[in-house]
N, C-alpha and C positions, 0 to 999 in steps of 0.2 A: 502493498500500499504506500507506495513511494510517490506522494503528495507535496508538491511544493504550496502550504496553505498561507496566506495572506499575514502579516502581522500581528500579533499579537495580541497587540495593544494599538488605542488610536490616541487621537487629540480631545478636549475638553478646554473649552474655552478659558477658565483659571489658567493652563499650563502655557499659553501663549503671551497671556497677561503678566504673568511672574516675570519679576526683576532679581536680576538683571537679566536678559534674554538673548545677548549677543551670541553670535555663531565664532565659533573657534575659526572656521574655514570657511567662505566662500561656493558657493554652492559651482561645483565642477561635474561635467555630462558625462557619465559611462555609454559605451555603445553596446549594445547586446540584440541579438533578435531570432530568426529561425528563416530559414529555406525548406521546402517538402519538394521535389519533382518524383512526377508518378509516371507508370506508363501503363494504359487502362486497356484491355483486347477481353472484348466480351459481347453481348449484343442486349441493344435493348425495344422495347414492344412497340410498335409501330402506334401511333397516337393519329386525334383526329383533330385539326385544324377549329380558329371558330368559323371557317367558310365552310367546313365538311370535309376539307381536302384531307387525306389519308398522309403523315407522312413518318418518313421512315429515316433510321439512322446508321452511322458510319461505325465499324464493329472495334475500332482503334481508334483509343482517344490519349494526348499528350497533355498533362495538366502541371500546372504548377502554380506555388502560391508561396508567399513571406513577408515579414516585417521587419523594419529594421526601429528598436525599440532606445531612444533619449533618456535617461533617467538619471536626474542630476539629486543631491541630496546634500545637508547639510545639520549638525546638530548645535543647538543652542548650550550657552551655559547650563541651562536648568533642565535640561537631560531633556528636552524636545526636540524631535529632529523633523524638517520640511524639505521639501522638494516638490518636482513635476515630471510626468512622464510623456513620452509625444510617442507615439506608434506609426510610425509612417509606411504605406505598404509598399513592399521590395516589386512590384511589378507595376507597369501600367494600364492603369484602367480607364482614362478617358475622361470624358463627358465634362462637363460648366457648373458653374454655380448654382444651376438648378438640379443637376444630376444627380443620382443616386451612388453614382461610381467614385466616391470621396477619396482622396490619396492619402489625409491623415485619418487612420482607422478608430483612434484614442487619444484624447490628451486630455489631464487632469492635473489638478494639486494635489499634493498630499502630504498628510501629518501623525504623527505618532508620537507616544511618550510611553510612561504608564499608565494612563489615562485609557486608554486603545488608539483607536486610528479614524480619522477623517477623509474621504478622498471628495473632491467637486470640481465638477467638470467632465467634460462629452465620456463616457466611458460606463461599460457593465454594472447592474446594480449588485447588492448583497448575496442576492439569491444564485446567481451566475456565479460568483465566485467561490461561496460555499462550498460546494455542491456534492454530494458521494452518490455514484451511481453506478451502474454497470459498467467494469472497468476493456478497455481495449486495447490489443499490440499492434494495432492494424495503423499505425501515426496515421495523421489527417482525417481516417473516419471514423468507424467509431458508433456510438450510441445518445452521445453526451454533445457534441457541439464538432460537427464536418466542417472540413476548409475543401471540402470536393465533393460535387454529387455526379451520379452516372442515370439518368432518367429522362423519359420526354418532354416535351417544353412542354404541356400543356398537361403532365400531370397535377401539378402544381395549382394549377385553379382549377382541376376538376375531383381529385380526389384530396378530399378534407380532411379523411383520417389520417394524411401526412402530414397536417399544419406546419406541427414544429418540426419534423422531420427535414422535413423540405426546404426552410428559412434557413436556417441556422444549424440545427444538432436536433436534438429530439426529447431535451428535458425543458417541458411546458412552462414549467416557473423557473426555468434559468433565465429569463426573460428574453425568451426565442419566442417571435411575436409578439412582444410585450413592447416595452420602454428601448430595447438593445442598448443604442451607446450616446443615445439622449441626454441633457446637459444636466446631471443629478446631483445631489447631495447627499453621502453617505457614510454613518456610523459606524463602526467595528465596537464591542464592545471588549473591555480585555477576556483573556479564556480563563475562565475559574474553575477549577477541579474538574477538567477538561469542555465544558461546556461556556461558548461563545457564540452570542449574539450579537447578526445585523438589519441594521434600517436603512433603507434609501426612500430620496422624496423625486419627484420629478414634474412640475411644472405642467408642462404642456409634449403632448408629440402627438404624431399622425402616421397614417401607412402611406404617405404619398409621399415624391421628393423633392416638388419644389418648393424653393426657399421661402417663395412669400407665405407660404401655409404654416410655417414654421413644423416645420415636418423632420422632426430630430430621428423616425427612428432610421429612415434610410440612408443619414447624413444628407451633408450639403445645404446644411439650414440654420445654423448655428447663427445669424446674422443682422434677423429682423426679428422686431416684435411678435407676439404670438397672438391675431388677432379673437377677438372671441365672436361665437355663433359663427363657427366656422368646420366643424363638423369634427372636432380633435380630442382627444383622449386627455385630460389633465387631471390634476392631483393625484399624481402616481404613487402606491404608496407600495411599497417593498418589505415584509418581514421574515427574516429566515435564522436556522439557527442551527447549529452541527457540534458534537460529541463525538471527543477523541479522546481514547483510552488503551490500556493492556493488561490484561487481565495473563501474568505468564508467557508463554508464546505465544496468545491469541491476541494480534490486532483486531480493535472498535472503532469504526466511523457510521455515526447516524447523521440525518441531514432532513430536515422539512421545512417547506418555503410557502408563502402566502402573500400574491399582489393581485392590486387592486386598483379599477381605476374610473372616475365617470367621464361621463361621454354629453361634450359642449354642442347640442345639436344646434347648427344651420340652415339655411336653404339649398336645395337640391343644386347639386357641383360645386357650393363651397369647400376649399381644401381640397377638391378632388371628387367629391363623393356624392357620384351620381344617384346611389339609393340611399340618404343616411335615416331613410326611417327604421335598415335592417338593423340599424349598432345600437348599443347601448353599454350598460357600466363592463368593464372589463372584469375578467374576475381567473386567475389562475393557480393552483397551486400542483404541491409536490413531496413525495417523501423519498427517500432514499437511504442506503447503508451498504457500507463493506465489511466482509468479516475476510481476515486474515491468520494465514497459521503455514510454516511451513515451505514456505513459495508459495504458498495456491493465496490467493483474492477471491471471495467469491461476493458479487454486488448483484445489486438491482432495484428496481424502484416504481414507481404510478403516481400519475398525475390524471389533472385535467384541465383542459382551455378553455373558454370558450369564447375564445378568438375575438371576444367583442360584442358578439353576434347578441339579438335576443331572442328567447325561446329556449329550450333545450337543446339547440344544435348545439356543438360542442365536440372537443375531441378527448378520450379516455385511452392514455395508451400507459402501456406497462414494458418492460427489461427484464433482462436479468445475464448476466454471463460470467463466467468463470475465465481466472489467468493462471498461467505459471511461469514464476519465471527465475531461472537457477545459471548463474554463469552470467553473460553477456547475452544470453536467452531469453526471451519472452512469447509465451504463445495465448492465446485466447480462443474462445466461441461465446458467443453470446447469440441473443434477440431480444428484437422491438419490434410491439405491436401497436399500430392506431386504431381506433375506432371511433364513428360521427356519424350519427343519426340522417344529419342531413336535409334536412327536414325541410327547408325552407326553400330551397334550391328554386331559382326559376330554371325553366328547362329552354337548355341552345342545342348546339350541335355535337358537344360534349359535356352536358352537365347536365343529367337527369335526378331528380330526387330521388332519395333511398339511399342504403344504410353504403357506407364506403368503408373501408376496410386496406390495411397496409401493412406488411411483413417484410422488415430485415432481417437478414438471418447473414451472418458474418465469420469467418475463420478468418484468424490474424494473427501473424506475428513479426519480430524484429530481432536484429541482431547486430549491438554495438560494436565496431570497427576499431575505435578508438574516442574519446570522453567528445562530444559532440558530433558524432559519424553514426550513424546507425542507419543500415540498412532495411526495409521493409518490406511486405508481402502480404498476403491472403488473398481471396474470392470472396463474393458474398451475391445474393440472391433476396432483389427487392420484390414482391411479389403483392399487385395492387387487385383489389374486388369491388365492384359497385357496378353499374347499369349501364353505363357509355363503356364506348372503347378506351378511351382515355384513363378513365378510371379502372381499369382491368389492364392498361399496360405492362408488362414485369421486363426488368432489366438482372444479368446477372455479369459476373466480369471476375477477370483474372488481372489484381494487382502487381504492378512491382515498381519499386522505388526508394530514393534515400530521402533522410531528410536529415539535415546540417542545424546544429544550434551554436550559437557561439556571443 
């Protein structure tokens, strides 16, 4: 269960105000990051375009993803540390001021001391950073936060059971489909007897990419004031907790999270919402955990994400996996499954009301060549079930790749 945790302490207001608070040294930036490159060979099921035309896909794909992290910290004389982190995308995404293809993935200030930790800026919420769920040895894929996808373009729009899985990952209460990297304020308590709690507050976010709509979720919109009555979610609250302990040779990690936000309804078309009447209060929750002993780690979780929609429509998801580590090797096997009644669907060429299912099966491994250099590979099968061709599209693939960290 080798997972890097957040700092176990964070700042309270009195820590910064206590005198003297001079820093011994100015902030100096440290350069770190990662780069992952993948070769994928497999088959993607044909789906249906909005015009009703069948779309096929090539069997071979090359994918890569990376980030460069600029992190700087200094420590005040009173023991409080203050710093910043900037995460630059290590690949060209194009786009402009209103594009969802942001060049800086996250940017935020932080401070920590004996009182806990505070983060302020564009970054994920506490529930995303504190999660323990299904482990995976297939780097860049896995069950909690994908860097890569292999599916038909219309699957995400049609099979709503894959809501979290197809946007950013699989764990619904990790802010997947919620506020993402929206500008927020987060506080983590000190860890006491193995328990730590995190709180995040996000003033506003929406699902569109236009800067003028204050569309934080997909980036490119931290420039204008957030308008009222613009079909956005607001006053987002996120609370999470995890518990870490060890009993002899057995290590235990438990996790729980809940997030919610109100919906500020506006006229049709405002904020890019063509049908705002279907939206309402956002609610999402998740629980998970891991148990480790003798090189084995068993983990899993479950949760629900209503996707900010009214009524009973929402994704229920479940996941479980087992990972084994020995020397330079890690191997894993696991599953993630999503279920959605999809009752308020408006029928069209690729979407039909009725229960949607999505199951993802994965076998993965990685081998450490040297510190910061790993080879990774595996196979996965994504199986869709629903009423339309796009909802039923399946995908299988063999993955070979390299993962570098620096």
